[in-house]
C-alpha positions in Angstrom: 126.7 91.1 82.8 129.9 91.8 84.7 129.6 94.5 87.4 132.1 95.8 89.8 131.6 97.5 93.3 131.1 100.9 91.7 128.3 99.6 89.5 126.5 98.1 92.4 127.0 101.3 94.4 125.3 103.2 91.6 122.4 100.6 91.6 122.1 101.2 95.4 122.0 105.0 94.8 119.1 104.4 92.4 117.4 102.3 95.1 117.8 105.3 97.4 116.0 107.5 94.9 113.3 104.8 94.6 112.9 104.6 98.3 112.6 108.4 98.6 109.8 108.4 96.0 108.0 105.6 97.7 108.1 107.4 101.0 105.8 110.1 99.5 102.2 108.9 99.1 101.1 109.3 95.5 104.6 109.0 94.0 105.6 105.8 92.3 109.1 104.2 92.8 108.5 102.5 89.5 108.8 105.9 87.8 112.3 106.4 89.3 113.3 102.9 88.3 112.2 103.6 84.8 114.0 106.9 84.3 117.2 105.6 85.9 117.6 102.8 83.5 117.0 99.7 85.7 113.2 99.1 85.2 113.4 96.3 82.6 116.1 94.5 84.6 114.1 94.8 87.8 111.0 93.4 86.1 113.0 90.5 84.6 114.6 89.7 87.9 111.2 89.5 89.7 109.7 87.5 87.0 112.6 85.0 87.3 111.5 84.0 90.8 109.8 80.6 90.1 110.1 76.9 90.8 112.9 76.5 88.4 115.0 78.9 90.5 114.5 76.8 93.7 115.3 73.6 91.7 118.6 75.3 90.8 119.3 75.9 94.5 118.6 72.3 95.3 120.6 70.8 92.4 123.4 73.3 91.8 123.9 75.1 95.2 123.6 78.6 96.5 126.0 80.2 94.1 124.2 79.1 91.0 120.9 80.1 92.6 122.3 83.6 93.5 123.5 84.1 90.0 120.3 82.9 88.4 118.2 85.2 90.7 120.4 88.2 89.8 121.0 88.4 93.5 123.7 91.1 93.6 121.5 93.5 91.7 118.4 92.8 93.9 120.5 93.1 97.1 122.1 96.4 96.0 118.8 97.9 95.0 116.8 96.7 98.1 119.6 98.0 100.4 119.2 101.4 98.8 115.4 101.3 98.9 115.2 100.2 102.5 117.8 102.6 103.8 116.2 105.5 102.0 112.6 104.6 102.7 113.3 104.3 106.5 115.3 107.5 106.7 113.3 109.7 104.3 109.8 108.7 105.6 110.0 111.0 108.5 111.3 113.9 106.4 108.7 113.2 103.8 105.9 113.1 106.4 107.1 116.5 107.7 107.3 118.0 104.2 103.9 116.8 103.2 102.4 118.1 106.4 104.2 121.4 106.6 105.1 122.3 103.0 102.8 120.2 100.7 102.9 122.7 97.8 106.6 122.8 97.8 107.2 119.1 97.8 104.6 118.4 95.2 106.2 121.1 93.0 109.5 119.3 93.2 107.9 116.0 92.1 105.8 117.7 89.4 109.0 119.0 87.8 110.6 115.6 88.2 107.7 113.8 86.5 107.3 116.4 83.7 110.9 116.1 82.5 110.9 112.3 82.9 108.2 112.0 80.3 110.7 113.3 77.7 113.5 110.9 78.9 111.2 107.8 79.0 109.5 108.7 75.7 112.8 109.0 73.9 113.4 105.4 74.5 110.7 104.6 72.0 112.7 103.8 68.8 109.8 103.8 66.4 106.8 106.2 66.5 103.6 105.3 64.6 99.8 105.5 65.0 99.8 102.5 67.3 102.4 103.9 69.7 100.7 107.4 69.7 97.3 105.9 70.4 98.8 103.7 73.2 100.4 106.7 74.8 97.1 108.6 74.7 95.2 105.7 76.2 97.7 105.2 78.9 97.6 108.9 79.8 93.8 108.9 79.8 93.7 105.8 82.0 96.1 107.2 84.6 94.3 110.5 84.6 91.0 108.7 85.2 92.5 106.6 88.0 93.8 109.7 89.8 90.3 111.2 89.6 88.4 108.3 91.0 86.6 108.6 94.3 87.3 106.0 97.0 85.1 103.0 97.5 83.6 102.2 100.9 85.8 100.3 103.4 85.7 96.5 102.8 87.1 94.0 105.3 86.3 90.8 103.2 89.4 88.5 103.2 89.1 87.9 99.5 88.8 91.5 98.9 92.1 92.2 100.8 93.7 89.5 98.7 92.8 91.1 95.4 93.6 94.6 96.8 97.1 93.4 97.6 97.5 92.0 94.1 96.2 95.2 92.4 98.2 97.6 94.7 101.5 95.8 94.1 100.9 96.0 90.4 100.3 99.7 90.7 103.4 100.0 92.7 105.7 98.7 90.0 104.0 100.7 87.3 105.6 104.1 86.6 103.2 106.9 87.5 100.7 105.1 89.7 101.1 104.8 93.4 100.2 101.6 95.2 99.0 103.4 98.4 96.8 105.6 96.3 95.2 102.6 94.7 94.6 101.2 98.2 92.6 104.3 99.1 90.6 104.2 95.9 89.7 100.5 96.4 88.7 101.2 100.0 91.4 98.9 101.4 93.6 101.5 102.9 91.7 101.8 106.2 91.2 98.0 106.5 94.9 97.3 106.0 96.0 100.2 108.3 93.6 98.8 111.0 95.0 95.3 110.5 98.6 96.6 111.0 97.6 98.7 114.0 95.8 95.8 115.6 98.4 93.2 114.6 95.7 91.2 112.7 98.2 88.7 111.3 95.5 86.8 109.4 94.4 89.9 107.4 98.1 91.0 106.9 99.0 87.5 105.6 96.1 87.5 103.2 97.1 90.9 101.8 100.8 89.9 101.7 99.9 86.7 99.8 97.9 88.7 97.3 100.8 91.1 96.8 103.2 88.3 96.1 100.9 86.6 93.6 100.2 89.9 92.0 103.9 90.9 91.8 105.1 87.6 90.3 102.2 87.3 87.8 102.3 91.0 86.7 106.1 91.0 86.3 105.9 88.1 84.0 103.3 89.9 81.9 105.4 93.0 81.7 108.5 91.0 80.8 106.5 89.4 78.0 105.2 92.8 76.8 108.7 94.3 76.8 110.0 91.3 74.8 107.2 91.2 72.2 105.9 94.8 72.1 108.7 96.9 73.3 107.8 100.3 71.8 104.1 99.9 72.5 104.8 99.0 76.1 107.1 102.0 76.5 104.4 104.2 75.1 101.8 102.8 77.5 104.1 103.4 80.5 105.0 106.9 79.2 101.3 107.6 79.0 100.9 106.4 82.6 103.5 108.9 83.8 101.9 111.7 81.8 98.4 111.0 83.2 99.7 110.9 86.8 100.6 114.6 86.5 97.1 115.3 87.7 97.9 113.7 91.0 101.3 115.6 91.3 99.9 119.1 90.6 100.8 121.2 93.7 97.6 123.3 94.1 94.5 121.4 95.0 90.9 121.9 96.1 89.7 119.1 98.4 86.2 117.8 97.5 85.7 114.9 99.9 87.6 113.3 102.8 87.6 110.0 104.7 87.3 109.9 108.5 90.2 107.9 109.7 88.4 106.5 112.7 85.2 105.4 111.0 86.2 105.0 107.4 83.2 107.1 106.3 83.5 109.5 103.4 82.1 113.1 103.8 82.2 116.3 101.8 85.2 118.5 102.9 83.0 121.6 103.1 81.2 120.0 106.0 84.5 119.9 107.9 86.0 123.2 107.1 85.4 126.6 105.4 88.9 126.3 103.9 89.3 124.8 100.4 92.2 122.3 100.9 92.7 119.5 103.5 96.4 120.1 103.9 95.9 123.7 104.8 93.2 122.8 107.3 95.4 120.1 108.8 98.4 122.5 109.2 96.1 125.1 110.8 94.7 122.6 113.3 97.9 120.6 113.7 95.8 117.5 113.2 97.1 115.3 110.4 95.6 112.0 111.3 91.8 112.5 111.5 91.1 112.8 107.8 92.5 111.5 104.5 91.9 113.0 101.0 89.4 111.0 98.9 88.7 113.3 96.0 90.4 116.5 95.0 90.7 118.8 91.9 93.7 120.5 90.5 93.3 124.3 90.5 95.3 127.4 89.6 97.7 128.9 92.2 95.5 132.1 92.3 92.3 130.1 93.1 94.3 128.1 95.7 95.4 131.3 97.3 91.8 132.7 97.2 90.0 129.6 98.8 92.6 129.2 101.6 93.7 132.8 102.2 97.4 132.0 102.0 100.4 132.7 99.7 100.5 130.1 96.9 104.4 130.2 97.0 104.5 130.4 93.2 108.1 131.6 92.8 109.6 129.0 95.2 107.4 126.3 93.7 108.8 127.1 90.2 112.3 126.9 91.6 111.6 123.5 93.0 110.1 122.3 89.7 113.4 123.3 88.1 115.3 121.4 90.8 113.0 118.4 89.9 114.1 118.8 86.2 117.8 118.8 87.2 117.4 115.8 89.4 116.1 113.8 86.4 119.0 115.0 84.2 121.4 113.6 86.8 119.4 110.3 87.2 119.2 109.9 83.4 123.0 110.5 83.1 123.8 107.9 85.8 121.2 105.6 84.3 122.8 105.8 80.8 126.0 104.4 82.1 126.4 100.8 81.2 127.1 98.5 84.1 
């Protein structure tokens, strides 16, 4: 595929959008890659990293290696992701802490309309694709409803947690960081990073690499042999993830960030939602959400004694709709 500078600049902008999404815990950059038209090329490029690629480097030189690796595409995309992730992370942290309902409203609108754009790529609908879509939605909904497991520091567990989390990260609709929390590996990994425990970090990283290379090959094979069914499954994942994106939540249980223990939220506060409690106490580090339920804006207002910001939230949902229309229009351009 022949591309010019403008094409790679557009790819970098798509990377910017992916990085912005990945900076928000619970949002999948894979969703952005999917709706912006680069998902299959990304999966194919990752799956091409193998021994044959390095044989090409040895036998034919760097230029042939770079071409076979689709290096320009990967470099442009990673540049956008890294720049965006690094710059947007601080803003995302501020928005999640100070305006959680509003930022989740934007992403909810973004995900709702993306279901249409992703689903329309399915060229043939039949009983099989419909059932697959429903199963994908049910699985994603179930995953977003799971309570967290207890903290586990076993090295083999960290290896498998890395492999599973990276698979979730490249799946549309499912967040890798959220999977780490469910598995009980989030605290173990954050402690390892904080303490510079290079052994645990390396074990997790190796698991992530193994998971990424293996899972990308599986996805590439599925796209090649069962294209419509795979699209239906991924569309279902995005649909099921709406439960996680819903702006108005009631917190059921939380994890103490110091000890890793899980306790009922009602034992911490008389309020109904952790984010409201954190904002009121200006303490955003002590507790992490483990289990929460989606509720109506009115109930959210009632249990927290605050304005649910319904009108502004609807406006941001519409902004999310428009963002996807722009991304889809850019994604539909052939490089």
